[in-house]
C-alpha positions as CSV (number, residue, x, y, z in Angstrom):
1,X,27.9,-19.1,-25.4
2,X,30.8,-20.6,-23.5
3,X,33.4,-19.3,-21.1
4,X,36.6,-18.2,-23.0
5,X,39.6,-20.4,-22.4
6,X,42.3,-17.8,-23.0
7,X,43.3,-16.6,-19.6
8,X,42.1,-15.7,-16.1
9,X,41.6,-12.0,-17.1
10,X,39.4,-12.9,-20.1
11,X,37.3,-15.3,-18.0
12,X,36.8,-12.6,-15.3
13,X,35.8,-10.1,-17.9
14,X,33.3,-12.5,-19.5
15,X,31.7,-13.3,-16.1
16,X,31.5,-9.6,-15.2
17,X,29.9,-8.8,-18.6
18,X,27.4,-11.6,-18.1
19,X,26.5,-10.5,-14.6
20,X,26.0,-6.9,-15.7
21,X,23.8,-8.0,-18.6
22,X,21.7,-10.1,-16.3
23,X,21.3,-7.1,-13.9
24,X,20.2,-4.8,-16.8
25,X,17.7,-7.4,-18.0
26,X,16.3,-7.8,-14.4
27,X,16.1,-4.1,-13.9
28,X,14.2,-3.6,-17.1
29,X,11.5,-6.0,-15.9
30,X,10.9,-4.2,-12.6
31,X,8.0,-1.7,-12.5
32,X,8.7,1.4,-10.5
33,X,6.2,1.8,-7.6
34,X,4.8,5.2,-6.6
35,X,4.3,6.1,-3.0
36,X,1.1,7.7,-1.8
37,X,0.8,9.1,1.7
38,X,-2.5,10.0,3.3
39,X,-3.6,11.1,6.7
40,X,-7.1,9.8,7.5
41,X,-9.0,11.2,10.5
42,X,-12.1,9.7,12.0
43,X,-14.7,11.5,14.1
44,X,-18.4,11.2,14.6
45,X,-19.7,10.2,12.0
46,X,-17.3,10.1,9.2
47,X,-13.8,9.9,7.7
48,X,-11.8,12.7,6.3
49,X,-11.0,12.4,3.4
50,X,-14.1,10.4,2.5
51,X,-12.4,9.1,-0.6
52,X,-8.8,7.9,-1.1
53,X,-7.8,7.5,-4.8
54,X,-4.5,5.7,-5.7
55,X,-3.0,4.0,-8.7
56,X,-2.6,0.2,-8.9
57,X,0.7,-0.9,-7.5
58,X,1.1,2.3,-5.4
59,X,2.6,1.7,-1.9
60,X,0.0,3.5,0.3
61,X,1.1,4.9,3.6
62,X,-1.7,5.9,5.9
63,X,-1.6,7.7,9.3
64,X,-5.0,7.0,10.9
65,X,-6.2,9.2,13.7
66,X,-9.3,9.3,15.9
67,X,-10.4,12.8,17.0
68,X,-13.2,12.1,19.6
69,X,-13.6,8.4,20.5
70,X,-11.9,5.2,19.3
71,X,-12.6,4.4,15.7
72,X,-11.5,1.7,13.3
73,X,-10.3,1.8,9.7
74,X,-11.6,-1.4,8.3
75,X,-11.7,-2.8,4.7
76,X,-13.2,-6.3,4.8
77,X,-12.6,-7.3,1.2
78,X,-11.1,-10.8,0.6
79,X,-8.0,-9.2,-0.8
80,X,-7.5,-6.1,1.4
81,X,-8.1,-7.3,4.9
82,X,-7.2,-4.1,6.8
83,X,-8.4,-3.5,10.3
84,X,-6.7,-0.8,12.4
85,X,-8.0,0.8,15.5
86,X,-7.0,4.3,16.7
87,X,-7.6,5.9,20.1
88,X,-7.9,9.7,20.4
89,X,-4.4,11.3,20.4
90,X,-2.6,8.1,19.3
91,X,-2.1,8.0,15.5
92,X,-1.7,4.6,13.9
93,X,0.6,4.5,10.9
94,X,0.4,1.5,8.4
95,X,1.0,0.8,4.8
96,X,-0.1,-1.6,2.1
97,X,0.4,-2.3,-1.6
98,X,-2.6,-1.3,-3.7
99,X,-2.2,-4.2,-6.1
100,X,-5.9,-4.9,-6.8
101,X,-8.0,-2.3,-8.7
102,X,-11.5,-1.5,-7.7
103,X,-13.6,0.4,-5.2
104,X,-13.4,-0.8,-1.6
105,X,-15.5,0.3,1.3
106,X,-13.8,1.7,4.4
107,X,-15.9,1.4,7.6
108,X,-15.7,1.9,11.3
109,X,-16.6,-1.4,12.9
110,X,-16.4,-0.5,16.5
111,X,-19.6,-0.7,18.6
112,X,-18.8,2.1,21.0
113,X,-21.5,4.2,19.2
114,X,-24.2,2.6,17.1
115,X,-24.0,5.4,14.5
116,X,-20.3,4.6,13.9
117,X,-21.0,1.1,12.7
118,X,-24.1,2.3,10.8
119,X,-23.0,5.6,9.2
120,X,-19.2,5.8,9.0
121,X,-18.2,5.1,5.4
122,X,-15.4,6.1,3.1
123,X,-14.0,4.7,-0.2
124,X,-10.6,3.4,-1.3
125,X,-10.4,3.6,-5.1
126,X,-7.6,1.8,-6.8
127,X,-7.4,2.9,-10.4
128,X,-6.2,0.0,-12.6
129,X,-3.4,0.4,-15.2
């Protein structure tokens, strides 16, 4: 399909129609992302909530808090390499794209208290499409 030769107005209308059509085609291919916000608190010897369930491709916003001593929110999976540390009274906000489905272990990896590293566990569950 070529550019019309008639006049400047016809060429401008053709370019505008082509640009609009391209925008519509691109927009049709974009998948809408959902947003999921979760507050996760850590205290001896667990996380609340103990399970975070999201859908694949959700943008997950987390506010991580520690209630008693410093704790970490750590996922050591090859895909999700998340490691945040919170001090009592200092919330740590972060976000990530949940683009890989599966179940991933959340742990506290700080050695301040041996039971934290041994007992503090939670799960991130990313439900596939």
